[in-house]
One Martini backbone bead per residue (centre of mass of N, CA, C, O) as a GRO file, in nm:
protein
  103
    1MET     BB    1   2.648  -6.013   9.651
    2ALA     BB    2   2.885  -5.966   9.516
    3GLY     BB    3   2.982  -6.178   9.247
    4ARG     BB    4   2.702  -6.321   9.179
    5HIS     BB    5   2.604  -6.495   8.944
    6THR     BB    6   2.330  -6.378   8.728
    7ILE     BB    7   2.012  -6.503   8.606
    8ILE     BB    8   1.753  -6.380   8.406
    9LEU     BB    9   1.430  -6.506   8.370
   10MET     BB   10   1.204  -6.424   8.091
   11GLN     BB   11   0.837  -6.363   8.031
   12PRO     BB   12   0.645  -6.112   7.915
   13SER     BB   13   0.453  -6.316   7.774
   14GLN     BB   14   0.253  -6.582   7.673
   15ASN     BB   15   0.460  -6.606   7.466
   16ARG     BB   16   0.714  -6.832   7.439
   17ALA     BB   17   0.896  -6.655   7.240
   18SER     BB   18   0.958  -6.429   7.479
   19ARG     BB   19   1.184  -6.566   7.585
   20THR     BB   20   1.451  -6.476   7.819
   21PHE     BB   21   1.785  -6.348   7.901
   22MET     BB   22   2.002  -6.228   8.173
   23ASP     BB   23   2.347  -6.141   8.230
   24TYR     BB   24   2.530  -6.129   8.546
   25ASN     BB   25   2.783  -6.057   8.799
   26SER     BB   26   2.532  -5.969   8.987
   27ILE     BB   27   2.265  -5.897   9.170
   28ASN     BB   28   2.272  -5.587   9.147
   29HIS     BB   29   2.287  -5.581   8.838
   30ALA     BB   30   2.019  -5.728   8.795
   31LEU     BB   31   1.843  -5.518   8.937
   32ASP     BB   32   1.921  -5.285   8.751
   33GLY     BB   33   1.816  -5.426   8.493
   34ILE     BB   34   1.517  -5.431   8.573
   35CYS     BB   35   1.486  -5.129   8.606
   36GLY     BB   36   1.569  -5.063   8.312
   37LEU     BB   37   1.332  -5.200   8.177
   38TYR     BB   38   1.115  -5.024   8.303
   39GLU     BB   39   1.225  -4.748   8.207
   40ARG     BB   40   1.198  -4.812   7.904
   41LYS     BB   41   0.896  -4.852   7.906
   42ILE     BB   42   0.823  -4.568   7.999
   43ARG     BB   43   0.963  -4.422   7.761
   44ASP     BB   44   0.793  -4.555   7.536
   45ILE     BB   45   0.519  -4.438   7.646
   46ASN     BB   46   0.689  -4.147   7.736
   47PRO     BB   47   0.884  -3.967   7.527
   48MET     BB   48   0.826  -3.653   7.643
   49VAL     BB   49   0.948  -3.732   7.915
   50PRO     BB   50   1.240  -3.642   8.072
   51ASN     BB   51   1.144  -3.739   8.370
   52ILE     BB   52   1.139  -4.023   8.558
   53THR     BB   53   0.898  -4.171   8.784
   54TYR     BB   54   0.890  -4.410   9.064
   55ASP     BB   55   0.768  -4.678   9.248
   56ILE     BB   56   0.758  -4.984   9.388
   57SER     BB   57   0.469  -5.051   9.286
   58ASP     BB   58   0.532  -5.016   8.986
   59LEU     BB   59   0.749  -5.236   8.973
   60TYR     BB   60   0.571  -5.467   9.074
   61ASN     BB   61   0.363  -5.449   8.842
   62PHE     BB   62   0.561  -5.520   8.623
   63ILE     BB   63   0.643  -5.798   8.733
   64ASP     BB   64   0.345  -5.910   8.751
   65GLY     BB   65   0.302  -5.867   8.427
   66LEU     BB   66   0.468  -6.098   8.388
   67ALA     BB   67   0.456  -6.420   8.308
   68ASP     BB   68   0.778  -6.448   8.381
   69ILE     BB   69   1.014  -6.470   8.668
   70SER     BB   70   1.366  -6.537   8.735
   71ALA     BB   71   1.647  -6.667   8.930
   72LEU     BB   72   2.000  -6.735   8.891
   73VAL     BB   73   2.231  -6.819   9.155
   74TYR     BB   74   2.550  -6.844   9.232
   75ASP     BB   75   2.701  -7.111   9.430
   76ASN     BB   76   3.015  -7.183   9.530
   77SER     BB   77   2.973  -7.413   9.750
   78ILE     BB   78   2.810  -7.599   9.507
   79GLN     BB   79   2.853  -7.534   9.206
   80ALA     BB   80   2.566  -7.369   9.162
   81PHE     BB   81   2.245  -7.291   9.076
   82LEU     BB   82   1.993  -7.093   9.225
   83PRO     BB   83   1.655  -7.064   9.262
   84TYR     BB   84   1.430  -6.778   9.205
   85ASP     BB   85   1.157  -6.589   9.255
   86ARG     BB   86   0.955  -6.321   9.229
   87GLN     BB   87   0.952  -6.250   9.534
   88TRP     BB   88   1.257  -6.235   9.568
   89ILE     BB   89   1.302  -6.008   9.367
   90LYS     BB   90   1.126  -5.799   9.513
   91GLN     BB   91   1.282  -5.801   9.778
   92LYS     BB   92   1.560  -5.721   9.657
   93LEU     BB   93   1.469  -5.455   9.532
   94PHE     BB   94   1.391  -5.315   9.788
   95GLN     BB   95   1.669  -5.330   9.926
   96HIS     BB   96   1.831  -5.193   9.701
   97LEU     BB   97   1.671  -4.919   9.686
   98LYS     BB   98   1.708  -4.845   9.981
   99LYS     BB   99   2.015  -4.819   9.972
  100LEU     BB  100   2.024  -4.602   9.749
  101ALA     BB  101   1.850  -4.387   9.909
  102GLN     BB  102   2.070  -4.365  10.156
  103ARG     BB  103   2.309  -4.215   9.987
   0.00000   0.00000   0.00000
C-alpha cells in the first residue's frame, strides 16, 4: 500500500463550504493524517491534558460524525483514482493501527 497516492475528501459539517481535501503519498500516510485530525480535535477540546489516549471506537465515532469522508486511491494499473467510502476508511484504519500496535 505504500506509494499509492491518496486523496482524502472530507466535509466536517453539513455546511458545504466546509468541504476540503488532504493529499498524501500513500494510504498509510493518509490514515496517519486522519488520526492526526482526530488527535488535534481532542487536544482542542482538552488543552490541559498532556497525554491523550483513545481507542478505535472513539476514532470511528469521529469519522461517523463527519458529514462526509471518502478516499481516492491511485491505481497505477488503470492510471486512475479509485473511490472508497467511509467503511473502507474505517477498515483500513483498524488494520493500520493494529499493525502499529504490534510493533
